[in-house]
Every structure is written in structure tokens, then in C-alpha cells.
Residue, then its C-alpha position, 0 to 999 in steps of 0.5 A: x318163211x313166217x314173214x312171207x306167210x304174213x305178207x301174203x295173208x296181209x295182201x290177201x286180206x287187203x284184196x278181200x277188203x277192197x273187193x268187199x268195198x268195191x263190189x255192188x249188191x245185186x239189184x233186188x228182184x222186186x225192184x228190177x221187176x217194178x222198174x222193167x215193168x214200168x220203164x218203156x219208150x213212148x210211142x211218138x206217133x200221134x202222141x197226145x203230149x207231143x200234140x200238147x207241145x205243138x199248141x200255138x206253133x205257127x207252122x202247118x207242120x207244128x207236130x213234126x217241129x215239136x217232135x224234133x224239139x222233144x227228141x233234141x231235149x232227150x238227146x241233150x239230157x242223155x249227153x248230160x247237157x241240161x239240168x233240171x232248170x233247163x228242161x223243156x216245158x210244155x205247152x209253150x204258151x207264155x202269153x196264156x199266163x196273163x189270163x190267170x192274173x186278169x180279173x176278167x177271167x176269174x175261177x167259175x166257183x168264185x162268188x159272183x164270178x159267173x155274173x161278172x163273166x156274163x156281164x163282160x161277155x162281149x169284151x171277153x169273147x173278143x179277147x178269146x177270139x185271138x186264141x180260139x183256134x188253140x183252145x179247139x186244138x187243145x180239145x181235139x187232143x181228147x180224141x187221140x188214142x196214144x197217150x204214152x208218157x214222155x221222158x220226164x227228165x227232159x220235159x215237164x208240163x207247164x202247170x200255169x199254162x195248163x190251168x189257163x187252157x182249162x179255165x179259158x175253155x170253161x169260160x167258152x163253154x159258159x158262154x155257149x150255155x148262156x147263148x142257149x147252145x146247150x148241146x154244143x156246150x155239153x159236148x165240149x164239156x165232156x171232151x174237156x173232162x175226158x182230156x183232163x182225166x186221160x192226162x191224169x190216168x196216163x201221166x205220172x207228173x204231179x201237175x196232171x194228177x192235181x189238175x182234175x181236183x182243181x178243175x172239178x171244183x173250179x170249172x166242171x161243177x159250176x158248169x154242170x150246175x149252170x146246165x141243170x138250171x137251163x133247159x138242157x135235157x141230153x144228160x147222157x152226153x156228159x156222162x164222162x164228166x160225172x163218172x166216178x173216179x177209178x182207183x187208177x185215177x186216185x192212186x198215187x202209185x204211178x208217181x212214186x214208181x216214176x220217181x224210182x225209174x227216174x232215180x234208176x236212170x240218173x243214179x247209174x254208175x257210168x253217169x255218177x262216176x263219169x269223171x273218174x272213169x275218164x281218168x287213166x289212173x286205175x286207182x281213180x276208178x277203184x276209188x269211185x267204185x268204193x264210194x258209189x254203188x248203183x244197185x245199193x242206191x237203187x235198192x234203198x230208193x226202192x225201199x222208200x218207194x215200196x213204203x208209199x205204194x198201195x195195193x193195185x186191186x184195192x177197193x174204195x171201201x178199203x182205200x182209206x185204210x190203205x192210204x193211211x197205212x202208206x202214209x204212216x210207212x212213208x212218214x217212218x221212211x221220211x223220219x229215217x232220212x231226216x235222222x241220217x241227214x242230221x247225223x251225216x257222220x254216223x250215216x256214212x259209217x253205217x253205209x260205209x260201202x256206199x257213202x256217195x249213193x246213200x248221201x244222194x238218196x237222203x238228200x233227194x228222197x221224196x217228201x211227204x206227198x199225199x193227195x189221197x184225201x183230195x182225190x177222194x173228196x173230188x170223187x164224192x163231189x162227182x157222186x153229188x153231181x150225179x145226185x143233182x142231175x138225178x134230182x131234175x126228174x125225182x125229188x131230192x129226198x128220193x134221190x139220196x136213197x138210190x144205191x148208186x149214191x152210197x158213199x163207197x168209202x164208208x157205206x153211208x147214204x148222202x144227207x140233206x142239210x139246209x139246201x145242200x146235199x152232202x156226204x160225211x167223210x173226214x169233213x162234210x162234202x156238200x153241193x147246193x141244190x135249188x128247192x125245185x130239184 
């Protein structure tokens, strides 16, 4: 009888242990809420990103063809038929990258670039004629209402092609200014900036987040400075180009949340344990459940994501404190991941219920991505552009005391140094002005 009791107790303990090892945790309510709130299927009717894909398609039904390509890419991903190196890049305009490398198409903020472009204007205009329809179709996207983000696990923006599109459109605007077509140039500039900023606000891809920072420095600021030097007067037209950034445009929250949603999609148990689940032997399935827990993996990813987030309602006055706090929390999380990666045995022992999931998180965890300082500098440059426009009608010394130009991050007014107007931040942000302004 005693032996029977010992055997039964041993079996019960073994079953309890197996249950403990094979049972997943509950998904944290906060993580569930964040994922469900932000995970949605895009509306594909007159979608701006499908229209971006359609650029350069020779067919009259280019949108429909691009829509089919997109749906096929999503289907291929769901069937586990593609990997990261095979995702659909858009827009597919490979020939545009040659303009990035050509000395004829220099960045407008580069010293001597504008003079060089105007000197070679006839040659460049002849080249641009071949792609003029693509540039115009690109600008037309700004008029669309639907900017629902596409599946980022099966598609991705081609950063180099997008850079070329923005730069070539900027050159087209420069030539319009040189021709004295100021109003047309201003409308085109306004639409270009509107498009750039709508991409940034509605899409969590890093490429779209970064583009406005580059474009304000290399395209928009030089063009606005050219308009200031001209006889242009209808400054209300370019208001979208000199409207300060919103917190939504500065915040990186959407990037981190999107990464969490991508992880929640890729790290599903049915996907990770696909081979084991197809096996007839139930022990293979049990082994898979012991090694990998979907919710535990997502919960750990959520902890990393949460550390990077800033309050949605933060003011610009408190933004620097909040993003530095998020940066510090992110560094601590990154340090933990690095320590676990350096000591895999100890990490496996500590996370014995989810060895595979834990390893996947520590090897694919986010890096120390932080663009807040760059976005703040872009925002301050936009305010300085406002000051330059205001100085057309008023002395610059009077303009800098306008309450609208107070630095929203530290409460200080801009200052004049030599022939530049500047803001003091972590480093001085300045734009030159001419003495008559």
C-alpha cells in the first residue's frame, strides 16, 4: 500500500511539474489593450501607400495591379513563404537611385549646390522630363484621405528611392522659382511637405519617421530661403511647410508599438512550433509547449516596449525630460538583454519555462533607437523659418521678441549671432538671414 501511495504521489508530482512547465502565463491586460488598440486591418480603397507602390507602373490600372501585388505579399507572409530579405519594397523605381549618385542632383543645402543646379538647368530639366509624370503622381498622393498603414512584415518603403523622389521634386520647385513661377512653386512645396509629414504621422516605419528631418534641412529650408529672396508674397500658401511639429510627429511611440505588434504576430505558438505540431507523436507537441510560451514571450517584449514609451499627452515643455527618462529606461532594458545574451546558460535557467521564447527576445530585442533630439532640432528650424518669413515685413530684432517664437522646450526667445537667428538647445540651432530682413 505504501508503495502504491509513493507511485501515485510521484505520478501526481510529475503531472503537476509537466503542467507547470507546459502552461503559458496570461497575456498582461496592458499588453493586450495596447496590441488590440493599435492592430487593425488597413483600408485598401484609395490607399496612399498602395498609390505610392503604383508609381511608375506603365499600365492604366496601376493601382489595381499594385493592390494585387500587395495582397500576394501578405498572403505569402502568412503562408511563411517569404523571409525578411524577400519582402516587397516600394515604390519600385530602381532607376531613381541613379539620381542620388549623380553630381548633377546635389542636396540643396550643400554649399554651391543651388548655383550648380541653376547653371546646369537646361540639361537637368531635359532629364527630369522623362520622370515628370511620376513626380506629379507622387505629389498627388498628398490629396488622398486614406493613409492607413500597410502590413510592415510583408512590405517596406525603399528609403533611397523615396529620398530621390523628394530631392527631384525639390529641384523641380527650385527651377519654378528661378522662372519666376512663385505661386506654382509655393503650392508644389506645400503639397510636398504635407505629403512628407502625413507619411511620418501615419506610418511607423523608421524611413518615414526620418525623412522629414532630412528633407527640412536639405530641401525645404533652402527652397523657402529662395522664396524669401524673391518677390513672392503669398506666404499663406506655404503655411503647412512652416507649421511647427506636433507631439504625434515627434513621438517615437508608434515605432515601438509597431515592433511589439510585429513580434506578437511573428512569435505566435502555432508559427514557432509549426514543425512539432505537425508531428503525430504527442511528446513532440508537449516538448514544444515546455520550451516555448507565446504569452510569456510577448509579455517580456511588452516590458521592453513600455520602457521606451513617453506619455501621449506630454507637452513640449516636458518632452526633453520624458524622452531622456525613456532613453534611460531603454538603456537599462538593453543592458539586461545584453547580460542575458552574454550568459545564455544562466538566462536559460532563470527563464526555464520559456527557454526558446526568451532566447528569441534577447536576440531580436530593439536597439537603442532614439531620434528625439533630431526631431526637436527640426521643430526649432521650422520656428526659425517662421521668423525669417516674419522678418520680411518687420526688423529681425523686433521679430525675435514675438511670443509665437518662444522656444517651446526651454521657454527662451531666439537670439541673433552675426547674421544668423538661433535657438539655444543642447546645441545652437541657427539659420542665416540677410541684413535687409
